[in-house]
N, C-alpha and C positions, 0 to 999 in steps of 0.2 A: 375251378371248383365252384359249383352252384350253391347259393345260399337258399335257405328256406325263406319263402316269401309269404307274408300274411296279408289279409284283407281286413281293413278297419271300416265298418259301416256305421255312419252317423244316423242313429235312429231315435234320438231323444227329443226331437222337435215336437211341438204341440199341434201343428197343423191348423192354426187358427182360421185360415181362409177356407180350409177343406172341410172342417166341421167334425172331424173324428181322427182316430189314430190311422192316418192315411198309409203309414208304412206297412200296415197289415190288411189293407183293403184288398179283397179278392178281385182278380182280373181275368180269371178263366173258370170254366165250369168245374175244374178240379181244385178250385180254391187256391190257386197259385197267385202270389202277389208279385209286384215288381221286384222286390227284394229276393224272391226265389230265383228269378231269372239272372239277377246279378250274381248270386252265389253259384248257380249252375255254370255260368260263363267263367267265373274265377276258378272253380275246380277243374273245368275243362282245360283252362290255360296252364294249370300247374300249381295254383295256390294251395297251401296245405293247412292253413290256420285262419280262423275267423274270429275277430273281436267285434262284438256287438255293443255299441255305445248307446245305452238306454237310460231312461229314468227308472229307478229301483221299483217304483210301484207298477211298472209295466212288465216285470220279469215273468210273472205267471202267464200273462197273455202271450208273450213271445215264446215261452216254452211250449204252450199248447198249439199255437198257430204256425210255428216255424221250427224251433230247435229240435223237437222230438223227431222230425222227419229227416233232418240232415246230420245229426250228431254221429252217425256211423259212416258219413261220407267226408266229413271235414271236422277237425278239432275246433271246438267252439268255446269261447270264453267271454263272459260279460264284463263290460266296463261301465261303471255307473257315473253318469253326469248329473251332478246335483248342484243346486244353488248354494254358494258358500254360506255357512251358518249365520255369520253376522249380517249378511244381506237378507237372508230369509227372515230374520227377526225384524228387519226393517220393512218387510212386506213384499220382497221380491219373490215371485213365483215362477216366472218364465225362465228356462235355461238361458245361459249367457251367450250362446252363439257358437259358430263353427270353430273359432279359435279356442274357446274354452273346452269344446268337445275334444279337440286334439290334445290340449293340456291335460285332460282327464285321463289320457292313456299313458302318461309319462312313466308311471311306476309298473306298468304291465307289459307294454309292447317292446320287445327286444329285437325283433327281426326287421329287415327291410320290409316296407309295407306300402300298400295303396290305401289311400283314404278316399271315401266317396259317400254320397248320400243314399239313404235307404229308399227314397221315393223317386229316384231318377234311373232310367234305363240308358246304359252307355254303349251297348253293342259289343260283340265278341272281339273285334279287332283291338279295341282299347285295352282289354285285359291281356291279350297276347303281346301287345307292344310293351306294356308295363312289366309283365313277367320276364320278358327277354332282357329288359333294361335292369331290373332290380335283382334278378337271380345271379348276376355276375358283377354286382356293385362292389367297388373297392374304395370309393371315396365317399364323402358325406354330402355331396351336392344332391339336388332334388330334380324332379321332372314333373311334367303335367301333360295331360291330353286335353287339347282344346277342341271346340266345335264351332262350325260356322253358325253365326247368329241366326241365319234363315232357317236352320234346322233345329232351333231351340225355342221358338216362339209358341205361345199359347193362343189359340183362337178365342179364348174365353175371358181374357183380361190381361192386364199388364204383368210383366215379369221383371225380376232383378237379375242382371247378368254382370259379370266382371270382364270388362274388355281387356284384351291382352295385346301388347305390342312387343314384338321380339326383334332381335338383331343377331344375325349369324347363328340362329337356332336357339338363342338364349333369351329368356324373358327379361325385358327391360322395364316395362311398366304394366301394372295391372290396376284397374280402377273400377270400383263397383258403381254401376249405373242403376237407378231405381225407376220403376214405373215405365218400362219400355213397352211401347205399343207400336204396331205397324199397321196403318190403315190408309187406304187410298194412295198407296205407293209412297208413303211418307212416315218417318219415325217421329214419335214423341217420347221424351225421356228426361230424366233429371240431368243437369249439367250439360244441356244441349249447346249452350254458348261456349263451353270449354272443350268438348270432345265431339268429333265427327265420327259417325258410324255408318256402315253399309250392311247389306244382307250378307256379304262375305267376310265381315269382321270376325276375327277369332275371339271366342269368349270362353271363360272358364265355367265348367259345370261342377266344380269342386271334385275333380278327379286328379289327385296328386300322388306322387311317389316320393317317399322319404326313407331315410335310414333313422335309426334310433338317435343319432346325433342331433336331429332336429329339436329334440326336447330341451337340450341344454341351451340352445340359442333362442328358442321360442318362449320358454317358460317365463323369463323375466318380463317380457312384454305383457303377458296375460296377468301375471301377478301385480304389475303396476296398474293395469286396467281395473282389476278387482279392488285394489286398495284406494285408487284415486279417481279413476275415470268414470265410474258408473253413477256417481251421486247427482249429476245434473239431470239425469232422466232414469231414476231408479227402476221403474217398472218395465221399461222398454229397451233401453240401450243395449246393443249387443257388441261383442268382440268378434270381428269378422276376419276370417283367415286371409282373404286377399289383401287387406290393409297391412296385416302383420308380415306377410310375404314381401310386400313392397318395402317395408321398413328394413327387413333383413337384406334385401337386394341393395337398397340405398347405402346401408352400412357395410356393404361388401362382405357380409357374413354368409351369403348363400348365393349360389348360381342355380338356375332352374332351366333345364333343357325342355324345349317345347316340341311336342308332337301334335299333329293335327289330324282329327278324324273327320271323314266325310259322312259318317253314319248319322242317321236322324235320331236325335234325342227323343225320349218319351218321358213324361212325368205327369203328376197330378197336383198341380198347384191349386186348381179349382175343381169343384165337384163335376162340372160339365166336361172336364178333360178326360174323365174316366171312359166315356164311350169310345173316344178315339183310341185310347190305349188298348182297350179290350179288342177293338177291331184289328189293330196292328199285331197283337199277339196271335190272333186267329190266323192272320196272313203268314206270320213267321212259322207257326206250327205247320200250316199247310205246305209251306216251302221246305219242310223237313229240317229246319234249323234247330228245332226243339221237339222233344217228345210231347205228346198231348198231355201226359200226366208226369210232371217232372220227377216227383219223389214217390210215385205209386201210393198216393194218399188213399 
């Protein structure tokens, strides 16, 4: 018996390097954004509900630019990610990161679900793989789709990627590396003295598959972070999902099955990334992988 499978899109980030709400930046002449292609692929694969994790002040913008065009094609529900009140009073403005975004869903999401970023393009196969896995899910373990590092780099600056090491198809170690650059056939990145990477290293692009049981295991980590861990860097420190997944693996509370995609990631970390993304979508449309106007805007 197949389960209903939901898509959770993290869209509450502030896009400080991009300079605007990049989740809703148009990439085609019909005003389709990366998030539109993500939702299109999910619907095509069989997903039947969408949870949009946003900041409350952006709801009207999301309604106008996105939700009004898709609400008759997939059930849509907002999840609000907000800075905890006691931290906001101390001056915290920036959302607390990907783990906190997942935590924000704990009282709403009941179905097996995929969690992904609003400003990343993952490719059709990733959604088909996840739907096949989650629609027949009977246990509470997790899964992820990883990408080859060479397919996830930006030509316009450094990126952060979570390197994944697996054994017998299960994730054993995941470690966030910052400031990854590849120039003159050589990598530069944080923790270079600890971790070796190559162009074919598998990395996480935050494309996870969970059941609702993840919230019981994961919430305690985030609540501890909120209560204790943020005060040493109040304005910037974030609670990152790869770190928390690693903790749950270490504690033997979670197993994560790893699937690998050969698709080329697309995203807009920097403003100059946009031209390449626009070009790629033109090519995908010309290749008949997508209609020219996704929702008949």
